[in-house]
N, C-alpha and C positions, 0 to 999 in steps of 0.2 A: 504493500500500500504506500510505503514511503516513496517509492519510485514514481508513483502516479501523482504525488503531491508536488514533487520538485519543480515541474514547469509552471506552477501557479505563481502569481504575483505575490508580493508581500501583503497587499491588501486582502487578497483572497485567503492567504494562510492565516492572517490575523483574524479574519472573520470566522474561520473554522476553529481557531484556537479559542476564541471568545465563546464558542458553542461547546467547548469542552474537549475538542479534538487534540489530544496530546501529541500525536504524530505530526500534526500540522505545526505545532510550536517547535517540535524537534527539528523540523525542516527549516524553520526560520532561524533557529539557533545555529544549525550547521551552516547556513548561508552567511551569517554575519559574524560568527565566532572569530575567524581569522583576522578580519579587518578590525574588529573591536579590540582584539588582543594587541594588535600592532599599535593602535592609538593609545591604549592604556600603557603599554610597554614604553613608548616614547614619552609619555607624560610622567611616569614614575622613575624610569631609569633603573628598574629592578625587575628581573625576569620572574622570580618566584612570586613576588607580590602581585605582579601583573596577571599571572595565571589565576591566582585566587580571586582577584577583583573582577576579572572577566567572567568567571563562573558566578560570582555573586551578582553581577549585573544581569546576567541572563536569568538567574533564579528570581530576582526581583521583577524582571520583565514578565516572567511567567506568572508570578503571584499577582501582578497588577495589570495583566493584559486587558481586563474588562474596563480599565480606566482610560485606555487609549481611544480617543474619540474619532480620530482620523486614521483608519487602518493603513493608508498609503504612506504614513509618516513613521512607520516602525523604526527605520534606520536612525533617523534623527532623535526619536524618542529613546531608544536604547542607548545611544551615545550620551544623551542627557543624563540618564541613570548612571552610566559609567563615569561621567564627568563629576557628578556629585560624590561618588565613591572615591574618586581620585582626590577631590578636595578634602574629604574626611581623612584620607590617608595622610595627606600633607600636613594636616593639623594634629595628627596623632603621634604617639610615641613609636609607632611601627615604622616611621620614616627612617630610611638609611641615607646618610649624607653622601656616600660615594656612588655616583651613578655608574652602571655597567654599560659598556658599549653595546650597541644593538645593530647587528647586521644579519639579514636573512638572505640565504642563497637565492639568487634569482630576482632579488629586489634591487634594482639599479637606480631607484629614485634619488638616493643620496648623491649619486654621481651626476644626476641631471640637475640637481639643485646647485651644487658647487663643483668647480673643476680645480683639482689640486695642482699647485705649482711649487717648485723650490725643493730644497733638500729635506724639509721637515716631513714630507710625505714620501713613503717608500716608493721606489720605482717598480717594485714587484707588484703585479696587478692585484692579486688577492690581498697582499699586505696593505696595498694602497686603499682598497675598498674598506678593509677593516679599520685602518687608521683613520680614514675619513669619517666613517660612522662614529668612531670614538670622539673625534673632534666635534662633529655635529651634535652628538648627545651632550657633550660638555657645554656647548653653546646654548642649546635648548634649555637645559636645566638652570641656566643663569638668567634667562629671561623671566620677567614677571609672569606669574601663572596665567593671567588673562591673555597676555600676548602669545605665550607659548600655545595655549589652547586654540586660539583663533588660527594661528599659522598651521598647526598640525591638522586641524579639521579641514582647512582649505587645501593645503599642499599635499597631504598624504591621504586624507579621507575623501576629498573631492566634493565637499559640501559648498554650496553657494553662501554668499553673505547672509541672505534671508534665512537659510536653513541653520547657519551657525548662530544667528540671532535667536532662533527658536530653541536651540540646544543650550545656549549660555544665558538666555533671559535678558539680553540687552538689545538696543536698536541696531539695525544693520549698519547705520553710519558709525556707531561705536565699534562694531566689528571691524569695519574697514580701517578705522583709525588705529586700532590695536595691531592689525596686520601691518600697516604702514610703519609704525614706530618699532614694532617687533623685528621686522625685516631689516630696518635701518640699524638697529642695535646688533643684530646677528651678523650683518655684513662687517661692521666695525670689529667685532670680536674675531671673525674669521680672518680678516686682514692682519690682526695682531698675532694670529697663529701661523702666519706665513702662507695663507691661501689667498692669492692675489687676484683671482678671478672668481667673483661670486655671482651666481645667477638667482639668488634668493629674491 
């Protein structure tokens, strides 16, 4: 039955989930788990905590699926849940100060955002990608959380300013301002680390 559900849209799966179809929600969770994890991982800089929070976000989504009024907005709604959990984590004693570099095989987005130059980045291709991801993570965690959130939701998750506004609870104009100043700060920090061409 799960195979029959997979071609359905988010809205259709949400509607079935709201009628008590657990398989429909499992299909939603499988569809969004990877992307949600990547967002949380980059927000926290900690792999183990990101896995836990990703699972917690999906559990909360399942428990509160009846509250979702617009079934087509499941993706932004579950990211909103995850963001609130990330905020709680940053305020709690669970937070670890040393971020862990994040690089997923096959994910070249980091390389599309910045192009490494100079001796500080290894000339070996795999080492370069790992090192670059490390640098980017260190830059992201130094940005104010609001700016980091907006950048990650746009650049990595592909949400529009309007969707990010719904996720974060601020006007779209505020989202755009946060992205602008966040990218400006990120470019400056990247230049200070010897990355001379930034496409952020």
